[in-house]
N, C-alpha and C positions, 0 to 999 in steps of 0.2 A: 736787377735782372730777373730774379725769381718771379716777381710780380708780372713783369712783361711776358715771361714764358708761360706763366699760369693763364694769362688772358689769351695768348695765342693757342694754348692747348685747349681751352674751353671752346674757342671759336672753331678750331679744327674738329673737336669732338662733336660740336653741334652740327656742322656740315656732314660729318660721317653719320650721325644719327638720322639726319633728314634723308640722306641717300638710302640708309638702311630701311627707313620707314617706307620710302617709295617702292623698294624691292619687296618688303613684307606685304604691303598693301596689294601689290600687283600679283605676286606669286604665292603668298602665304595664306591670304584670306580665303580663297576658294577651298583650300584644303581644310581650314578651320570650319568653314560653313558645312562642308560634307561630314566632318567629324561630329558636329553638333546635331546634324540631321540623323546620324547613326544613333547617337545617344537618345534623342527624342523618340526614335522608333522603338528602341528597347524599353524606354520608360512607358510608352503607351501599351506595349505588349505586357509589361509587368503590371500596369494598372488594371488591365483586363482580368487579371487573376485575383485582384483584391476585392474586398467588400465595397459596397457602394459608399459607405461612410469614409473609408480610407481614400477612395478615389476622389471624393468630394474635397477632402482636406488637401490632397495633392494639387487639385485644380485651383485651390484658393491661393497657392503661393504666387507672390508677385515678383516680377523681375525688377531688381533695384536699378540696374543700369541697362538700357536698351542695347540690343546687338549692334545697331548702327553706331551708337556712341562708342561702344567698345572697339569696333573696327575702324572708326574714324578718329575722333578727338582723343579717345583713350589711348589708342595705339600710338598716335602722333606724340602725345605728351610723354608717354612712357619711354619711347625710343629717343626723343629729344633730350629728356632729363638724363637717361642712361649715357647717351653719347657725350653730353656736356660734362658730366661727372667723370666719365672715363678719360676724357681729354684733359681735365684738370689733374687727375692722378698721374696720367701719362707724362705730363709736362714736369711734374715734380720728380718722377723717376728719371726723366731725361736730364734734369738739372743735376742730379746726383751722379749719373753715369757718364755724363759728357766729359771726355778727357781721360776716363778710366778704362776705356775699352780699346786701347791701342791708338793707332793714328787715324781713326775714323773722324771725318768731318761731321757737321751737324746732321746733314741729310743721311749719311751712312749710319750714324748712331740712332737716329729716329727709325730708320728702316729696320735695323737689327732689333731694337727694342719692340717694335710692332710685330716682328716675326716671332720673337720669344713670347710676347704676350698672347699672340694668336694661338700658338701651340699650347702653352701652359694654362692659359685662362679659358680658352674656348674649346679646343679640340680634345685635350686629354680628359677633362671632366665629362664631356659629352660621349666619349667612347665608353666610359663605365656607366654613366646614367644618361642615355640619350633622351632628348626631349620628346614628349608626347603631346598630341593635340589637347587643348584644355578640357575637352569633354571625356577624355580617357583617364582612367585611374580611380582609385578609391579615395574620396575626399577625407576619410578618417586617417589616412596614412600620409597626408601631404606634409605634415610636420616632420616625421622621420625621414621622408624622402628628400625634403629640402635640406635637412641637417646632413644627410649623407652626401648630397651633391656639393655643398659648401665645404664639407670635410675633404672630399676629393680635390676640390679647387685649392684649398689651403695647402694640401700636401704637394700638389703639382707646382704651385708658385714657390713654396719653400725649396723643393727639389731643384727648380730652375735657378733660384738664387744661389744655392749651393754649387750647382754645376758651373755657373759663371765664376764664382769665387775660386773653385778648383782649377778651372782653366787658367785663370790669371796666376794662380799659385804655381802651377806646373809649367808655365810658359817659358821661364828662364832656363829651366833644367832640361826640358824635353822638346822645346821648340813649339811654335804655334800649332802646327798640324797635329802632332801627337797629343799635345795638351787638349786640343779641341775634341779629338776622338775619345780620349779618356773621360773627359767631362761629359760628353754626350752619352757615352756608354753608362756612366754612373747615373745620369738622369733616367735613362731608359730602365735600368735595373731597379731604381727606387720606385718608379711608376709601376713597373710590373708587379713588384711586391704589394704595393698599395691596391692595385686593381684586383689581385687575387685575394687579399685579406679582407677587403670591404665586402659587405653582403650584396648579393644581386637583387635587383628589383625588377619585376616584370608583371605589370598589371594590365597589359593590353589584352582585351578579350580575344578568344580564339577565332571568332568569326569576323574580327575587324579587318578591313581591307589592307592587305600588305602593301599594295601599291600606294594607297593613300598615306599610310604611315611613312613609307619611304619618301614620298614627295614632301611631307611636312618636315621631316628631318633634314632633307637636302636643302630646303629653303632656310631652315634654322642655321645650318652651317654657312649657306650663302650670305645671310645677313652678317654673320661674324666676319666673313671674308671681306665684304664691302666696308664694314666699319673699321676694321684693323688696317686694311690697305689704305683707305682714305686718310685715316689718322696718321699712319706712318709717313706717307708721302706729303700730305698737306702740312702737317706740323713741322716736318723736316724743312720744308721750304720757308715757312714762317720763322722758325727758330734760327735758321741760317743767317737771316738778316740781322738778328739780334746778337747772337753770340760771336759771329764772325765780323761784325761791324768794326770793332776796335782794330783788329788786325788789318782789315782792308783800308781803314783810314790811315794807319801807320805806313802801309805800303805806298799809298798815294802821296803821303807827306815826304817819304824818302825819294820818290820819283820826282816830285816837284823840286826838292832840294838839289 
């Protein structure tokens, strides 16, 4: 069954990635192009203040990958690979969680896991370290910035796992509603501590367009919404046929008997 769920998860993830690519290509690329134009404008202004020799060295730099390739095949490949990998991981988490989250069926379990994943993997890390257009930021700090983002991501996922465990642990004693409130409050408290404790990063130039930055970040969140929603709904439908097939066959057999 694990193999079958893994295949279904990768298929659902691929579809989610393709839908995310379409959204990013339509709504995200204009913002990226404007951000790159902003960077080039500043570079030209900076080159005017340099010596002729330094300006000549800068003009000699060659672009390894064209902008058209980045916005087309590069973006398509990246989103497709991300979606497929995410779908595979999602299916393994589903296989472990199915039957351990109360009386939820396959579709309900998939939808719940997608909601938890969207909040803990997408939203919470982006609140602390929101995405910036690729032309914004200091290239020399990309390593520390990436480490901080994945650190926040790891904390968020660990806190979400702890919250689910706590909810199940308190369910029998306090009831489902109270246990859910306590677990949710614990998650919020842990995330609040992490958000305060981790250092702040802000490398957006003061003269960068606020509306353009907002548009880029809204699109980034929109991509995550599409990917996680598609993954939760489509995988739930595909998984239901696999995990609920034995029970359905048994019911049919009893009816025929």
